[in-house]
Biotite code that builds the C-alpha atoms (Angstrom):
import biotite.structure as struc

atoms = struc.array([
    struc.Atom([3.400, 12.567, -21.867], chain_id="A", res_id=1, res_name="MET", atom_name="CA", element="C"),
    struc.Atom([3.637, 16.342, -20.502], chain_id="A", res_id=2, res_name="VAL", atom_name="CA", element="C"),
    struc.Atom([7.091, 16.712, -19.519], chain_id="A", res_id=3, res_name="CYS", atom_name="CA", element="C"),
    struc.Atom([9.871, 14.290, -18.452], chain_id="A", res_id=4, res_name="GLY", atom_name="CA", element="C"),
    struc.Atom([11.796, 11.367, -20.528], chain_id="A", res_id=5, res_name="CYS", atom_name="CA", element="C"),
    struc.Atom([10.020, 7.969, -20.781], chain_id="A", res_id=6, res_name="PHE", atom_name="CA", element="C"),
    struc.Atom([10.812, 4.966, -23.269], chain_id="A", res_id=7, res_name="TRP", atom_name="CA", element="C"),
    struc.Atom([12.826, 7.502, -25.086], chain_id="A", res_id=8, res_name="GLY", atom_name="CA", element="C"),
    struc.Atom([10.643, 9.813, -25.587], chain_id="A", res_id=9, res_name="MET", atom_name="CA", element="C"),
    struc.Atom([10.938, 13.767, -24.540], chain_id="A", res_id=10, res_name="VAL", atom_name="CA", element="C"),
    struc.Atom([8.243, 15.922, -23.091], chain_id="A", res_id=11, res_name="GLY", atom_name="CA", element="C"),
    struc.Atom([7.789, 19.306, -24.404], chain_id="A", res_id=12, res_name="PRO", atom_name="CA", element="C"),
    struc.Atom([8.248, 20.741, -20.581], chain_id="A", res_id=13, res_name="VAL", atom_name="CA", element="C"),
    struc.Atom([12.046, 20.668, -19.160], chain_id="A", res_id=14, res_name="GLU", atom_name="CA", element="C"),
    struc.Atom([14.230, 22.377, -16.885], chain_id="A", res_id=15, res_name="GLY", atom_name="CA", element="C"),
    struc.Atom([11.920, 22.015, -13.452], chain_id="A", res_id=16, res_name="VAL", atom_name="CA", element="C"),
    struc.Atom([14.357, 21.760, -10.139], chain_id="A", res_id=17, res_name="ALA", atom_name="CA", element="C"),
    struc.Atom([12.538, 18.194, -9.468], chain_id="A", res_id=18, res_name="ALA", atom_name="CA", element="C"),
    struc.Atom([13.063, 17.044, -13.193], chain_id="A", res_id=19, res_name="ASP", atom_name="CA", element="C"),
    struc.Atom([9.546, 15.682, -13.207], chain_id="A", res_id=20, res_name="PRO", atom_name="CA", element="C"),
    struc.Atom([7.942, 13.193, -15.361], chain_id="A", res_id=21, res_name="THR", atom_name="CA", element="C"),
    struc.Atom([3.865, 13.357, -15.868], chain_id="A", res_id=22, res_name="TYR", atom_name="CA", element="C"),
    struc.Atom([2.463, 9.939, -17.773], chain_id="A", res_id=23, res_name="LEU", atom_name="CA", element="C"),
    struc.Atom([-1.099, 9.989, -18.671], chain_id="A", res_id=24, res_name="ASP", atom_name="CA", element="C"),
    struc.Atom([-1.537, 6.311, -18.472], chain_id="A", res_id=25, res_name="VAL", atom_name="CA", element="C"),
    struc.Atom([-4.793, 3.957, -19.195], chain_id="A", res_id=26, res_name="SER", atom_name="CA", element="C"),
    struc.Atom([-5.204, 0.432, -18.604], chain_id="A", res_id=27, res_name="VAL", atom_name="CA", element="C"),
    struc.Atom([-8.096, -1.715, -20.096], chain_id="A", res_id=28, res_name="PRO", atom_name="CA", element="C"),
    struc.Atom([-10.441, -3.490, -17.583], chain_id="A", res_id=29, res_name="PRO", atom_name="CA", element="C"),
    struc.Atom([-8.814, -6.352, -16.209], chain_id="A", res_id=30, res_name="GLY", atom_name="CA", element="C"),
    struc.Atom([-5.444, -5.910, -17.169], chain_id="A", res_id=31, res_name="ARG", atom_name="CA", element="C"),
    struc.Atom([-2.148, -5.518, -15.604], chain_id="A", res_id=32, res_name="ARG", atom_name="CA", element="C"),
    struc.Atom([0.453, -2.756, -16.572], chain_id="A", res_id=33, res_name="LYS", atom_name="CA", element="C"),
    struc.Atom([4.069, -2.227, -14.806], chain_id="A", res_id=34, res_name="ALA", atom_name="CA", element="C"),
    struc.Atom([5.647, 1.100, -15.098], chain_id="A", res_id=35, res_name="LEU", atom_name="CA", element="C"),
    struc.Atom([9.233, 1.798, -14.585], chain_id="A", res_id=36, res_name="PRO", atom_name="CA", element="C"),
    struc.Atom([10.163, 4.411, -12.104], chain_id="A", res_id=37, res_name="VAL", atom_name="CA", element="C"),
    struc.Atom([13.629, 5.235, -11.219], chain_id="A", res_id=38, res_name="GLU", atom_name="CA", element="C"),
    struc.Atom([14.495, 4.690, -7.821], chain_id="A", res_id=39, res_name="THR", atom_name="CA", element="C"),
    struc.Atom([16.063, 7.960, -6.955], chain_id="A", res_id=40, res_name="THR", atom_name="CA", element="C"),
    struc.Atom([12.574, 9.313, -7.654], chain_id="A", res_id=41, res_name="ARG", atom_name="CA", element="C"),
    struc.Atom([9.330, 9.821, -5.387], chain_id="A", res_id=42, res_name="HIS", atom_name="CA", element="C"),
    struc.Atom([6.076, 9.150, -7.390], chain_id="A", res_id=43, res_name="ALA", atom_name="CA", element="C"),
    struc.Atom([2.258, 9.809, -7.006], chain_id="A", res_id=44, res_name="SER", atom_name="CA", element="C"),
    struc.Atom([-0.828, 8.578, -9.055], chain_id="A", res_id=45, res_name="ALA", atom_name="CA", element="C"),
    struc.Atom([-3.863, 10.829, -9.205], chain_id="A", res_id=46, res_name="TYR", atom_name="CA", element="C"),
    struc.Atom([-7.012, 8.538, -10.475], chain_id="A", res_id=47, res_name="VAL", atom_name="CA", element="C"),
    struc.Atom([-9.241, 10.450, -12.586], chain_id="A", res_id=48, res_name="PHE", atom_name="CA", element="C"),
    struc.Atom([-11.302, 7.283, -14.283], chain_id="A", res_id=49, res_name="ALA", atom_name="CA", element="C"),
    struc.Atom([-12.072, 3.949, -13.359], chain_id="A", res_id=50, res_name="GLY", atom_name="CA", element="C"),
    struc.Atom([-10.427, 1.944, -10.532], chain_id="A", res_id=51, res_name="SER", atom_name="CA", element="C"),
    struc.Atom([-7.445, -0.324, -9.736], chain_id="A", res_id=52, res_name="GLY", atom_name="CA", element="C"),
    struc.Atom([-4.969, -1.732, -7.028], chain_id="A", res_id=53, res_name="ARG", atom_name="CA", element="C"),
    struc.Atom([-1.551, -0.258, -7.524], chain_id="A", res_id=54, res_name="PHE", atom_name="CA", element="C"),
    struc.Atom([0.754, -3.483, -6.503], chain_id="A", res_id=55, res_name="LEU", atom_name="CA", element="C"),
    struc.Atom([4.498, -4.250, -6.117], chain_id="A", res_id=56, res_name="ASP", atom_name="CA", element="C"),
    struc.Atom([5.183, -0.707, -4.702], chain_id="A", res_id=57, res_name="ALA", atom_name="CA", element="C"),
    struc.Atom([6.952, 0.426, -1.535], chain_id="A", res_id=58, res_name="SER", atom_name="CA", element="C"),
    struc.Atom([3.995, 1.695, 0.853], chain_id="A", res_id=59, res_name="GLY", atom_name="CA", element="C"),
    struc.Atom([1.280, 2.771, -1.488], chain_id="A", res_id=60, res_name="PRO", atom_name="CA", element="C"),
    struc.Atom([-1.150, 5.160, 0.412], chain_id="A", res_id=61, res_name="MET", atom_name="CA", element="C"),
    struc.Atom([-4.287, 6.351, -1.360], chain_id="A", res_id=62, res_name="PRO", atom_name="CA", element="C"),
    struc.Atom([-5.559, 9.821, -0.409], chain_id="A", res_id=63, res_name="VAL", atom_name="CA", element="C"),
    struc.Atom([-9.816, 10.124, -1.205], chain_id="A", res_id=64, res_name="ARG", atom_name="CA", element="C"),
    struc.Atom([-9.523, 13.622, -2.529], chain_id="A", res_id=65, res_name="THR", atom_name="CA", element="C"),
    struc.Atom([-13.375, 13.239, -2.024], chain_id="A", res_id=66, res_name="ASP", atom_name="CA", element="C"),
    struc.Atom([-13.941, 10.129, 0.645], chain_id="A", res_id=67, res_name="PHE", atom_name="CA", element="C"),
    struc.Atom([-16.762, 10.033, 3.144], chain_id="A", res_id=68, res_name="VAL", atom_name="CA", element="C"),
    struc.Atom([-16.936, 6.882, 5.187], chain_id="A", res_id=69, res_name="GLY", atom_name="CA", element="C"),
    struc.Atom([-14.790, 3.845, 5.704], chain_id="A", res_id=70, res_name="GLU", atom_name="CA", element="C"),
    struc.Atom([-11.256, 3.619, 4.032], chain_id="A", res_id=71, res_name="ALA", atom_name="CA", element="C"),
    struc.Atom([-11.040, 1.298, 1.027], chain_id="A", res_id=72, res_name="PRO", atom_name="CA", element="C"),
    struc.Atom([-8.294, -1.091, 1.109], chain_id="A", res_id=73, res_name="PRO", atom_name="CA", element="C"),
    struc.Atom([-4.378, 0.214, 1.280], chain_id="A", res_id=74, res_name="ALA", atom_name="CA", element="C"),
    struc.Atom([-3.819, -0.602, -2.355], chain_id="A", res_id=75, res_name="ASP", atom_name="CA", element="C"),
    struc.Atom([-7.242, -0.039, -3.964], chain_id="A", res_id=76, res_name="TYR", atom_name="CA", element="C"),
    struc.Atom([-7.893, 3.394, -5.632], chain_id="A", res_id=77, res_name="ALA", atom_name="CA", element="C"),
    struc.Atom([-10.594, 4.885, -7.606], chain_id="A", res_id=78, res_name="ASP", atom_name="CA", element="C"),
    struc.Atom([-11.664, 7.882, -9.231], chain_id="A", res_id=79, res_name="ASN", atom_name="CA", element="C"),
    struc.Atom([-10.404, 11.183, -7.464], chain_id="A", res_id=80, res_name="ARG", atom_name="CA", element="C"),
    struc.Atom([-8.021, 9.132, -5.758], chain_id="A", res_id=81, res_name="SER", atom_name="CA", element="C"),
    struc.Atom([-4.095, 9.858, -4.800], chain_id="A", res_id=82, res_name="LEU", atom_name="CA", element="C"),
    struc.Atom([-1.951, 7.332, -4.329], chain_id="A", res_id=83, res_name="VAL", atom_name="CA", element="C"),
    struc.Atom([1.526, 8.157, -2.863], chain_id="A", res_id=84, res_name="LEU", atom_name="CA", element="C"),
    struc.Atom([4.658, 6.004, -3.501], chain_id="A", res_id=85, res_name="PHE", atom_name="CA", element="C"),
    struc.Atom([8.057, 5.927, -1.897], chain_id="A", res_id=86, res_name="ASP", atom_name="CA", element="C"),
    struc.Atom([11.431, 5.450, -3.796], chain_id="A", res_id=87, res_name="ARG", atom_name="CA", element="C"),
    struc.Atom([11.020, 2.030, -5.747], chain_id="A", res_id=88, res_name="ASP", atom_name="CA", element="C"),
    struc.Atom([11.613, 1.015, -9.382], chain_id="A", res_id=89, res_name="ASP", atom_name="CA", element="C"),
    struc.Atom([8.181, -0.174, -10.750], chain_id="A", res_id=90, res_name="GLU", atom_name="CA", element="C"),
    struc.Atom([4.894, 0.835, -10.138], chain_id="A", res_id=91, res_name="VAL", atom_name="CA", element="C"),
    struc.Atom([2.466, -2.105, -11.140], chain_id="A", res_id=92, res_name="THR", atom_name="CA", element="C"),
    struc.Atom([-1.443, -1.330, -11.438], chain_id="A", res_id=93, res_name="VAL", atom_name="CA", element="C"),
    struc.Atom([-4.118, -3.936, -12.086], chain_id="A", res_id=94, res_name="GLN", atom_name="CA", element="C"),
    struc.Atom([-7.150, -2.051, -13.548], chain_id="A", res_id=95, res_name="ALA", atom_name="CA", element="C"),
    struc.Atom([-10.623, -2.725, -12.157], chain_id="A", res_id=96, res_name="GLY", atom_name="CA", element="C"),
    struc.Atom([-13.558, -4.178, -14.193], chain_id="A", res_id=97, res_name="PRO", atom_name="CA", element="C"),
    struc.Atom([-14.272, -0.715, -15.843], chain_id="A", res_id=98, res_name="GLU", atom_name="CA", element="C"),
    struc.Atom([-10.450, -0.186, -16.176], chain_id="A", res_id=99, res_name="GLY", atom_name="CA", element="C"),
    struc.Atom([-8.235, 2.718, -15.082], chain_id="A", res_id=100, res_name="THR", atom_name="CA", element="C"),
    struc.Atom([-6.986, 5.855, -16.272], chain_id="A", res_id=101, res_name="ARG", atom_name="CA", element="C"),
    struc.Atom([-4.618, 7.937, -13.783], chain_id="A", res_id=102, res_name="PHE", atom_name="CA", element="C"),
    struc.Atom([-2.137, 10.628, -14.183], chain_id="A", res_id=103, res_name="LEU", atom_name="CA", element="C"),
    struc.Atom([1.564, 9.003, -12.956], chain_id="A", res_id=104, res_name="LEU", atom_name="CA", element="C"),
    struc.Atom([3.734, 11.767, -11.521], chain_id="A", res_id=105, res_name="VAL", atom_name="CA", element="C"),
    struc.Atom([7.548, 11.194, -10.993], chain_id="A", res_id=106, res_name="SER", atom_name="CA", element="C"),
    struc.Atom([10.267, 13.330, -9.850], chain_id="A", res_id=107, res_name="GLY", atom_name="CA", element="C"),
    struc.Atom([13.538, 13.607, -7.905], chain_id="A", res_id=108, res_name="GLN", atom_name="CA", element="C"),
    struc.Atom([13.069, 14.592, -4.249], chain_id="A", res_id=109, res_name="PRO", atom_name="CA", element="C"),
    struc.Atom([13.407, 18.281, -3.374], chain_id="A", res_id=110, res_name="LEU", atom_name="CA", element="C"),
    struc.Atom([14.391, 17.401, 0.405], chain_id="A", res_id=111, res_name="GLU", atom_name="CA", element="C"),
    struc.Atom([13.002, 20.615, 1.342], chain_id="A", res_id=112, res_name="GLU", atom_name="CA", element="C"),
    struc.Atom([10.487, 21.134, 4.503], chain_id="A", res_id=113, res_name="PRO", atom_name="CA", element="C"),
    struc.Atom([6.903, 21.291, 3.701], chain_id="A", res_id=114, res_name="VAL", atom_name="CA", element="C"),
    struc.Atom([4.253, 23.101, 5.195], chain_id="A", res_id=115, res_name="ALA", atom_name="CA", element="C"),
    struc.Atom([0.589, 22.733, 3.709], chain_id="A", res_id=116, res_name="TRP", atom_name="CA", element="C"),
    struc.Atom([-2.704, 24.310, 4.783], chain_id="A", res_id=117, res_name="HIS", atom_name="CA", element="C"),
    struc.Atom([-5.681, 24.483, 2.059], chain_id="A", res_id=118, res_name="GLY", atom_name="CA", element="C"),
    struc.Atom([-4.574, 25.377, -1.146], chain_id="A", res_id=119, res_name="PRO", atom_name="CA", element="C"),
    struc.Atom([-1.069, 26.647, -0.295], chain_id="A", res_id=120, res_name="ILE", atom_name="CA", element="C"),
    struc.Atom([2.176, 24.946, 0.139], chain_id="A", res_id=121, res_name="VAL", atom_name="CA", element="C"),
    struc.Atom([5.118, 26.631, 1.048], chain_id="A", res_id=122, res_name="MET", atom_name="CA", element="C"),
    struc.Atom([8.504, 25.719, 3.171], chain_id="A", res_id=123, res_name="ASN", atom_name="CA", element="C"),
    struc.Atom([7.757, 27.029, 6.719], chain_id="A", res_id=124, res_name="THR", atom_name="CA", element="C"),
    struc.Atom([4.578, 27.952, 9.093], chain_id="A", res_id=125, res_name="GLN", atom_name="CA", element="C"),
    struc.Atom([5.913, 31.506, 8.847], chain_id="A", res_id=126, res_name="GLU", atom_name="CA", element="C"),
    struc.Atom([5.644, 31.598, 4.930], chain_id="A", res_id=127, res_name="GLN", atom_name="CA", element="C"),
    struc.Atom([1.996, 30.201, 5.184], chain_id="A", res_id=128, res_name="LEU", atom_name="CA", element="C"),
    struc.Atom([0.959, 32.922, 7.422], chain_id="A", res_id=129, res_name="ARG", atom_name="CA", element="C"),
    struc.Atom([2.680, 35.499, 5.030], chain_id="A", res_id=130, res_name="GLU", atom_name="CA", element="C"),
    struc.Atom([1.082, 33.569, 2.209], chain_id="A", res_id=131, res_name="ALA", atom_name="CA", element="C"),
    struc.Atom([-2.459, 33.748, 3.873], chain_id="A", res_id=132, res_name="PHE", atom_name="CA", element="C"),
    struc.Atom([-2.175, 37.545, 4.932], chain_id="A", res_id=133, res_name="ALA", atom_name="CA", element="C"),
    struc.Atom([-0.986, 38.567, 1.347], chain_id="A", res_id=134, res_name="GLU", atom_name="CA", element="C"),
    struc.Atom([-4.290, 36.727, 0.077], chain_id="A", res_id=135, res_name="LEU", atom_name="CA", element="C"),
    struc.Atom([-6.148, 38.425, 2.338], chain_id="A", res_id=136, res_name="GLN", atom_name="CA", element="C"),
    struc.Atom([-4.921, 41.832, 1.306], chain_id="A", res_id=137, res_name="ARG", atom_name="CA", element="C"),
    struc.Atom([-5.226, 40.960, -2.442], chain_id="A", res_id=138, res_name="GLY", atom_name="CA", element="C"),
    struc.Atom([-1.664, 40.785, -3.194], chain_id="A", res_id=139, res_name="THR", atom_name="CA", element="C"),
    struc.Atom([-0.855, 37.278, -3.145], chain_id="A", res_id=140, res_name="PHE", atom_name="CA", element="C"),
    struc.Atom([0.567, 36.076, -6.509], chain_id="A", res_id=141, res_name="LEU", atom_name="CA", element="C"),
    struc.Atom([0.866, 39.397, -7.922], chain_id="A", res_id=142, res_name="THR", atom_name="CA", element="C"),
    struc.Atom([3.265, 41.163, -10.119], chain_id="A", res_id=143, res_name="ALA", atom_name="CA", element="C"),
    struc.Atom([6.147, 42.367, -7.707], chain_id="A", res_id=144, res_name="ARG", atom_name="CA", element="C"),
])
C-alpha cells in the first residue's frame, strides 16, 4: 500500500485532498478476488501484468492505453488497460490464465470540472491554453 487505509493498515502518504487509497493487487491464475471500495469513492484499476475480468462493479469501462483494432469485451482488461468504476462497494476481478496484477486507486470525488488534453489536466479550457503556452515558453511547472 502506498497511501490510504485498507484492512486496518495505513500507507506512508497521507493528507491529500481526495484521500486516495493505492493498492498493488496480485491475483493468481484462475482465481477471483473481491476488494471493498467505500460507496462514497470512485475507483480505477490499471492492469500492468496479465489479464482478468472485472465483475460486480458499477459500469466498468476498460480504456486501452495502447490498443489498436477491435475493442475487447466491456469487462475484460489486459496489460496496460485502465478500468474505470463508478461508486460501488466492491471491485471483483477474475484472473485470466496467467493471473493479473493491477493498481487499484480509489478516492473521494473532487466534484470539480476537468479539462484534459494530452499530458495536461486542468479545470478549464482557459487553464489548458495557459498551461500549453507556459510549456512552449519553458515556464510550465517552474518555481514561482
